C-alpha positions as CSV (number, residue, x, y, z in Angstrom):
1,M,0.0,0.0,0.0
2,E,1.5,3.3,-1.1
3,N,1.1,6.9,0.1
4,V,-0.1,5.7,3.5
5,F,0.1,9.1,5.2
6,S,-1.9,10.8,2.4
7,L,-4.5,8.1,2.7
8,I,-4.8,8.7,6.4
9,Q,-5.1,12.4,5.8
10,A,-7.8,12.0,3.2
11,R,-9.8,9.1,4.5
12,R,-13.2,9.7,6.2
13,S,-16.0,7.5,7.5
14,V,-18.7,6.9,4.9
15,R,-22.3,6.1,5.9
16,T,-24.0,7.1,2.6
17,Y,-23.1,4.9,-0.4
18,N,-24.2,5.3,-4.1
19,G,-25.8,1.9,-4.3
20,I,-23.4,0.6,-7.0
21,P,-22.1,-2.9,-6.1
22,V,-18.3,-3.2,-5.5
23,K,-16.7,-4.1,-8.8
24,P,-15.4,-7.7,-9.2
25,E,-11.8,-6.5,-9.6
26,H,-12.0,-4.6,-6.4
27,R,-13.6,-7.5,-4.5
28,E,-10.7,-9.7,-5.7
29,A,-8.2,-7.1,-4.6
30,L,-9.8,-6.8,-1.2
31,A,-10.0,-10.6,-0.7
32,A,-6.3,-10.9,-1.7
33,Y,-5.3,-8.2,0.8
34,L,-7.4,-9.8,3.6
35,A,-5.5,-13.0,3.1
36,D,-2.2,-11.3,3.6
37,I,-3.0,-9.1,6.7
38,S,-0.8,-9.6,9.7
39,T,-0.2,-7.8,13.1
40,P,2.9,-7.3,15.2
41,W,1.4,-9.3,18.0
42,G,1.3,-12.4,15.9
43,I,-2.5,-12.5,16.2
44,T,-4.5,-12.3,13.0
45,P,-8.3,-12.0,12.9
46,E,-10.3,-14.1,10.5
47,F,-11.9,-11.7,8.0
48,R,-14.8,-12.3,5.7
49,L,-16.6,-10.4,3.0
50,L,-20.4,-10.6,3.6
51,E,-23.3,-10.0,1.2
52,A,-25.8,-7.8,3.0
53,G,-28.8,-9.3,1.3
54,E,-27.8,-12.9,1.7
55,H,-27.2,-12.6,5.4
56,G,-29.8,-9.9,6.3
57,L,-27.1,-7.5,7.4
58,K,-28.0,-3.9,8.1
59,S,-27.2,-0.8,10.1
60,P,-29.6,2.0,10.9
61,V,-26.9,4.6,10.2
62,V,-25.9,3.3,6.7
63,T,-27.6,3.6,3.3
64,G,-26.9,2.3,-0.1
65,E,-24.6,-0.5,0.9
66,S,-24.7,-4.1,-0.4
67,L,-21.4,-5.5,1.0
68,Y,-19.8,-5.7,4.5
69,F,-16.7,-7.1,6.0
70,A,-16.2,-8.3,9.5
71,A,-13.7,-10.3,11.5
72,K,-13.6,-12.6,14.4
73,L,-10.9,-13.8,16.7
74,P,-10.5,-15.9,19.9
75,R,-10.5,-14.0,23.2
76,Q,-6.9,-13.6,24.3
77,E,-4.4,-11.0,25.5
78,H,-3.9,-8.2,22.9
79,A,-6.8,-9.5,20.8
80,E,-8.4,-6.0,20.7
81,E,-5.2,-4.2,19.7
82,S,-4.7,-6.8,17.0
83,Y,-8.2,-6.4,15.8
84,G,-8.0,-2.6,15.5
85,Y,-4.6,-2.8,13.8
86,A,-5.7,-5.3,11.2
87,F,-9.1,-3.8,10.6
88,E,-7.6,-0.4,10.0
89,K,-5.1,-1.8,7.5
90,L,-8.1,-3.0,5.4
91,V,-9.9,0.3,5.9
92,L,-7.0,2.2,4.5
93,Y,-6.4,-0.2,1.6
94,A,-10.1,0.0,0.7
95,W,-9.8,3.8,0.6
96,S,-6.9,3.5,-1.8
97,L,-9.3,1.7,-4.2
98,G,-11.9,4.5,-3.8
99,I,-14.0,2.3,-1.5
100,G,-15.6,3.8,1.7
101,T,-16.0,2.2,5.1
102,V,-17.2,3.1,8.6
103,W,-16.4,1.4,11.8
104,L,-19.7,-0.1,13.3
105,G,-19.9,-1.5,16.8
106,G,-23.2,-0.8,18.4
107,T,-25.2,0.3,15.3
108,L,-25.7,-3.0,13.6
109,N,-27.9,-6.1,13.9
110,R,-25.2,-7.9,15.8
111,D,-27.0,-11.3,15.9
112,A,-27.1,-11.5,12.1
113,F,-23.5,-10.5,11.8
114,Q,-22.3,-13.0,14.3
115,K,-24.3,-15.7,12.6
116,A,-22.8,-14.8,9.2
117,M,-19.4,-15.0,10.8
118,D,-20.1,-18.5,12.3
119,L,-19.0,-17.2,15.6
120,G,-17.7,-20.1,17.7
121,P,-17.2,-20.6,21.5
122,G,-14.5,-18.3,22.9
123,E,-14.6,-16.0,19.8
124,F,-15.9,-12.5,19.5
125,M,-16.6,-10.0,16.7
126,P,-16.0,-6.5,17.9
127,C,-16.9,-4.5,14.7
128,A,-17.9,-4.6,11.1
129,S,-18.0,-2.2,8.2
130,P,-19.8,-1.7,4.9
131,L,-17.8,-1.5,1.7
132,G,-19.0,0.7,-1.1
133,Y,-18.5,3.7,-3.2
134,P,-19.3,7.0,-1.4
135,A,-22.4,8.9,-2.6
136,K,-21.7,12.4,-4.0
137,K,-23.7,13.9,-1.1
138,L,-23.9,13.0,2.5
139,S,-27.4,12.1,3.9
140,L,-28.8,14.5,6.4
141,R,-28.5,11.8,9.1
142,E,-24.8,11.4,8.3
143,S,-24.1,15.1,8.4
144,L,-25.8,15.4,11.8
145,M,-23.8,12.4,13.1
146,R,-20.5,13.8,12.0
147,K,-21.3,17.1,13.5
148,G,-22.5,15.5,16.8
149,V,-19.2,13.7,17.4
150,G,-16.9,16.4,16.0
151,A,-15.7,13.9,13.3
152,D,-13.5,16.5,11.6
153,T,-11.8,17.7,14.7
154,R,-8.8,16.3,16.7
155,L,-7.1,17.2,19.9
156,P,-3.9,19.3,19.6
157,F,-0.6,17.5,19.1
158,G,0.7,18.7,22.5
159,E,-2.3,17.2,24.4
160,L,-1.6,13.7,23.0
161,F,2.2,13.4,22.8
162,Y,4.9,14.1,25.4
163,A,8.6,14.2,25.7
164,G,10.1,12.0,28.5
165,D,7.1,12.1,30.8
166,F,3.5,13.1,30.8
167,H,4.2,16.6,32.2
168,S,6.1,17.8,29.1
169,P,4.1,18.3,25.9
170,L,5.9,17.5,22.7
171,D,6.1,20.1,20.1
172,P,5.8,18.9,16.5
173,E,9.0,20.5,15.4
174,A,10.9,18.9,18.3
175,A,9.5,15.5,17.3
176,G,11.8,15.4,14.3
177,T,11.3,12.2,12.2
178,L,8.5,11.1,14.5
179,A,6.4,14.1,13.7
180,R,4.6,12.5,10.7
181,P,4.0,9.1,12.4
182,L,2.6,10.8,15.5
183,E,0.5,13.1,13.4
184,A,-0.9,10.0,11.7
185,V,-1.9,8.8,15.2
186,R,-3.5,12.1,15.9
187,L,-5.7,11.7,12.8
188,A,-6.8,8.2,13.6
189,P,-10.5,7.4,14.0
190,S,-11.9,6.3,17.4
191,A,-15.2,5.4,19.0
192,V,-17.2,8.6,19.2
193,N,-14.0,10.4,18.4
194,K,-12.6,10.3,22.0
195,Q,-9.0,9.9,20.8
196,P,-7.9,7.8,23.8
197,W,-4.3,7.5,22.8
198,R,-1.4,9.2,24.6
199,A,2.3,8.7,23.9
200,A,5.6,9.6,25.4
201,V,8.9,9.7,23.5
202,L,11.7,8.4,25.7
203,D,15.2,6.9,25.0
204,G,14.6,6.1,21.4
205,A,11.2,4.6,21.9
206,V,7.6,5.8,21.7
207,H,5.4,4.4,24.6
208,F,1.7,4.3,23.9
209,Y,-1.0,4.5,26.7
210,L,-4.7,4.3,26.8
211,K,-6.5,7.2,28.5
212,R,-9.9,5.7,29.3
213,T,-13.3,7.4,28.7
214,K,-15.9,6.5,31.2
215,G,-18.7,4.4,29.7
216,L,-16.7,3.3,26.6
217,A,-15.2,0.0,27.9
218,G,-17.4,-2.1,25.6
219,D,-18.9,-5.5,26.6
220,A,-18.5,-9.2,26.1
221,S,-19.7,-9.0,22.4
222,T,-17.5,-6.1,21.4
223,G,-14.4,-6.5,23.6
224,D,-12.6,-3.4,24.9
225,L,-13.5,-0.7,22.4
226,Q,-10.8,1.7,23.4
227,K,-8.1,-1.0,23.1
228,I,-9.3,-1.4,19.6
229,D,-8.9,2.3,19.1
230,L,-5.2,1.9,20.3
231,G,-4.8,-0.8,17.7
232,I,-5.9,1.7,15.0
233,A,-3.5,4.3,16.3
234,L,-0.6,1.8,16.5
235,C,-1.3,0.8,12.9
236,H,-1.2,4.4,11.7
237,F,2.1,4.9,13.6
238,Q,3.9,1.9,12.3
239,L,2.7,2.2,8.6
240,T,3.7,5.9,8.5
241,A,7.0,5.3,10.2
242,E,7.9,2.6,7.7
243,E,6.8,4.8,4.8
244,D,9.2,7.4,6.2
245,G,12.1,4.9,6.2
246,L,12.2,4.3,9.9
247,K,12.3,0.9,11.5
248,P,9.7,0.7,14.2
249,E,9.8,-2.5,16.3
250,L,6.9,-3.3,18.7
251,F,7.8,-4.4,22.2
252,L,5.8,-4.7,25.5
253,Q,7.7,-3.2,28.4
254,D,6.0,-0.6,30.6
255,P,8.6,2.2,31.3
256,G,6.8,3.0,34.5
257,L,5.9,6.6,33.7
258,E,3.7,8.4,36.2
259,T,0.1,8.6,34.9
260,G,-3.4,9.3,36.1
261,A,-5.6,6.6,37.4
262,D,-7.5,6.5,34.1
263,T,-4.4,5.9,32.0
264,E,-2.7,2.5,31.3
265,Y,0.3,1.3,29.3
266,V,-0.5,-0.6,26.1
267,A,2.6,-1.0,23.9
268,S,5.8,0.6,22.7
269,F,7.8,1.0,19.5
270,R,11.5,1.1,19.5
271,I,12.7,3.3,16.6
272,S,15.7,2.5,14.5
273,P,16.8,5.0,11.7
């Protein structure tokens, strides 16, 4: 996938589709990409392309769609981060083909999706998304939803990223070669746009934390929604860093930084030039 940072900048959630089925060549490209997706945790969700009509799939916030994709995986440590990471890779790849998506967790007929995914014991399906070509004009409902969650706004760089500890905001200019990968994190989508990621740059590594939003923990059917959000952010960081010629390597070692009670360590990337 080329021009990752540009895709991240341009991509938006799409809830209004033009009703034209996804072209066969695009379906083939998506299926091939799905078969090759991996994550740095070594956990790969099982993805499927699902016909809306065949399986009775729908969402009250989506119009004009005929195809969805979803994924399932066993409940295990780092499952949610892996899900978010892999799912976002497909979201970005779809956008590179001109195909829109939108993350759906609560606003779908979950029983029908779980049946279509043949969900087994010990497995869960956090999210799904339609796949289709964006309509030329947003529906009134979509316009109101985007406005309601502030979909086109993000927290400032210095409120998300820090130098050495969580008392010293990081300036984009001081971030150097990490500025673009961190900006890609800042632009990432998240549940109701809460942007729960925080990161501290320390000793050649970037340490990512989850700053929890009360009431957004998720449940047994979705898993931890905000850890999925962190998986999205980590995907943006790694893909952009690699595009910029850096060599990010995921590792799990809490540096023990002082944080608030609502903030927890998730993962780190060691950066090699």
